[in-house]
DOKOLBA-690040 format. One record per residue (C-alpha): residue number from 1; residue in three letters; x, y, z. Coordinates in Angstrom, 2 decimals. Each point is the difference from the previous one (the first is absolute). Last residue first. Layout:
<atom NUM, 'ALA', <X, Y, Z>> ...
END
This chain:
<atom 101, 'ARG', <-21.71, 8.82, 13.31>> <atom 100, 'PHE', <-1.55, -1.42, -3.16>> <atom 99, 'SER', <1.22, 2.79, -2.31>> <atom 98, 'GLU', <3.55, -0.34, 1.27>> <atom 97, 'PHE', <0.19, -3.66, -1.07>> <atom 96, 'ARG', <-1.25, 0.91, -3.48>> <atom 95, 'TYR', <2.58, 2.80, -0.14>> <atom 94, 'TYR', <2.74, -2.45, 1.03>> <atom 93, 'LYS', <-1.06, -2.60, -2.54>> <atom 92, 'ARG', <0.04, 2.67, -2.73>> <atom 91, 'LEU', <3.50, 1.11, 1.05>> <atom 90, 'MET', <1.15, -3.61, -0.14>> <atom 89, 'ALA', <-1.39, -0.35, -3.53>> <atom 88, 'ILE', <1.90, 3.14, -1.08>> <atom 87, 'PRO', <3.16, -1.15, 1.77>> <atom 86, 'ASN', <0.17, -3.29, -1.93>> <atom 85, 'ASP', <3.16, -1.84, 1.01>> <atom 84, 'SER', <-0.56, 1.27, 3.52>> <atom 83, 'TYR', <1.62, 1.88, 2.86>> <atom 82, 'ILE', <-1.63, 3.43, 0.13>> <atom 81, 'ILE', <1.22, 3.14, 1.70>> <atom 80, 'LYS', <-2.70, 2.64, 0.08>> <atom 79, 'VAL', <0.23, 3.75, 0.49>> <atom 78, 'SER', <-3.11, 2.08, 0.67>> <atom 77, 'ILE', <0.49, 3.73, 0.17>> <atom 76, 'GLU', <-0.58, 2.59, 2.70>> <atom 75, 'GLY', <0.48, 3.70, -0.61>> <atom 74, 'SER', <1.99, 2.04, -2.54>> <atom 73, 'ASP', <2.85, 0.63, 2.43>> <atom 72, 'CYS', <0.32, -3.69, 0.79>> <atom 71, 'VAL', <-1.75, -2.52, 2.23>> <atom 70, 'ALA', <0.25, -3.61, -1.15>> <atom 69, 'ILE', <-2.86, -2.40, 0.63>> <atom 68, 'PHE', <1.25, -3.54, -0.36>> <atom 67, 'GLU', <-1.57, -3.07, -1.57>> <atom 66, 'VAL', <1.72, -3.37, 0.27>> <atom 65, 'LEU', <-1.01, -2.65, -2.53>> <atom 64, 'VAL', <1.19, -3.58, 0.25>> <atom 63, 'GLU', <-0.36, -3.10, -2.16>> <atom 62, 'HIS', <0.20, -3.28, 1.87>> <atom 61, 'THR', <-2.16, -1.67, -2.70>> <atom 60, 'TYR', <-2.58, -1.65, 2.24>> <atom 59, 'PRO', <0.17, 2.17, 3.12>> <atom 58, 'ASP', <-0.15, 3.25, -2.01>> <atom 57, 'ILE', <1.67, 2.47, 2.31>> <atom 56, 'TYR', <-1.39, 3.51, 0.43>> <atom 55, 'ILE', <1.67, 2.63, 2.16>> <atom 54, 'ASP', <-1.77, 3.26, 0.73>> <atom 53, 'HIS', <0.42, 3.74, 0.51>> <atom 52, 'ILE', <3.53, 0.01, 1.36>> <atom 51, 'ARG', <1.23, 3.46, 0.84>> <atom 50, 'VAL', <2.51, 2.32, -1.59>> <atom 49, 'ASP', <1.20, 3.46, 0.94>> <atom 48, 'ARG', <1.87, 2.91, -1.52>> <atom 47, 'VAL', <0.45, -1.45, -3.49>> <atom 46, 'VAL', <2.13, 2.52, -1.89>> <atom 45, 'GLY', <-0.90, 0.55, -3.62>> <atom 44, 'VAL', <-3.00, -1.66, -1.61>> <atom 43, 'TYR', <1.07, -2.21, -2.91>> <atom 42, 'ASP', <3.78, -0.22, 0.52>> <atom 41, 'GLU', <-0.84, -0.24, 3.72>> <atom 40, 'VAL', <-1.72, -3.33, -0.69>> <atom 39, 'VAL', <3.16, -1.36, -1.63>> <atom 38, 'ASP', <2.16, 1.20, 2.88>> <atom 37, 'ARG', <-2.37, -1.50, 2.60>> <atom 36, 'VAL', <0.00, -3.45, -1.62>> <atom 35, 'ILE', <2.20, -1.81, 2.55>> <atom 34, 'ASP', <-1.37, 2.24, 2.78>> <atom 33, 'PHE', <-3.46, -1.39, -0.71>> <atom 32, 'LEU', <1.19, -3.49, 0.94>> <atom 31, 'LYS', <1.48, 1.46, 3.17>> <atom 30, 'VAL', <-3.50, 1.31, 0.77>> <atom 29, 'PRO', <-1.35, -3.53, -0.49>> <atom 28, 'ASP', <1.96, -1.41, 2.96>> <atom 27, 'ASP', <-0.66, -3.65, 0.85>> <atom 26, 'ARG', <-2.43, -1.48, -2.54>> <atom 25, 'ALA', <0.55, 2.24, -3.00>> <atom 24, 'LEU', <3.68, 0.13, 0.98>> <atom 23, 'ARG', <0.38, -3.78, -0.09>> <atom 22, 'LEU', <-1.94, -0.36, -3.25>> <atom 21, 'LEU', <1.98, 2.71, -1.79>> <atom 20, 'VAL', <3.35, -1.29, 1.26>> <atom 19, 'SER', <-0.77, -3.60, -1.01>> <atom 18, 'SER', <-1.29, 1.15, -3.39>> <atom 17, 'GLU', <3.20, 1.87, -0.81>> <atom 16, 'ILE', <-0.71, 3.60, -0.92>> <atom 15, 'ASP', <0.76, 1.49, -3.40>> <atom 14, 'LEU', <-3.25, 1.77, -0.65>> <atom 13, 'PRO', <-2.02, 0.16, -3.21>> <atom 12, 'ARG', <-2.01, 3.17, -0.47>> <atom 11, 'PHE', <-3.78, -0.03, -0.37>> <atom 10, 'GLU', <-1.74, 3.29, -0.60>> <atom 9, 'ASP', <-3.42, 1.15, 1.20>> <atom 8, 'PHE', <1.48, 2.86, 2.05>> <atom 7, 'VAL', <2.06, -2.49, 2.03>> <atom 6, 'TYR', <0.35, -3.76, -0.32>> <atom 5, 'LEU', <3.44, -1.43, 0.79>> <atom 4, 'TRP', <0.50, -3.56, -1.15>> <atom 3, 'ALA', <1.74, -3.13, 1.24>> <atom 2, 'ASN', <0.17, -3.11, -2.15>> <atom 1, 'MET', <-0.99, -3.62, 0.47>> 
END
């Protein structure tokens, strides 16, 4: 599977080892965000704060989606890190999951 950054409706591939991504998603998601902070700041400028919005793990496929809310000068933005071979399908699963909460 591959890791992806999803911000402003764009997918960007990430070079993160799966073991690191899965460990940080479970143990310290903010450190996971720190790995992509520079890329996100290329989009929005300085990120002043970040919080975890949600973590979704598909128990059958072991795909992972971590959604962060990043606070920057222009406001709050959603940033997602996705671990999946098909990030679009994973995003759909996540939105379906969110709609039933």
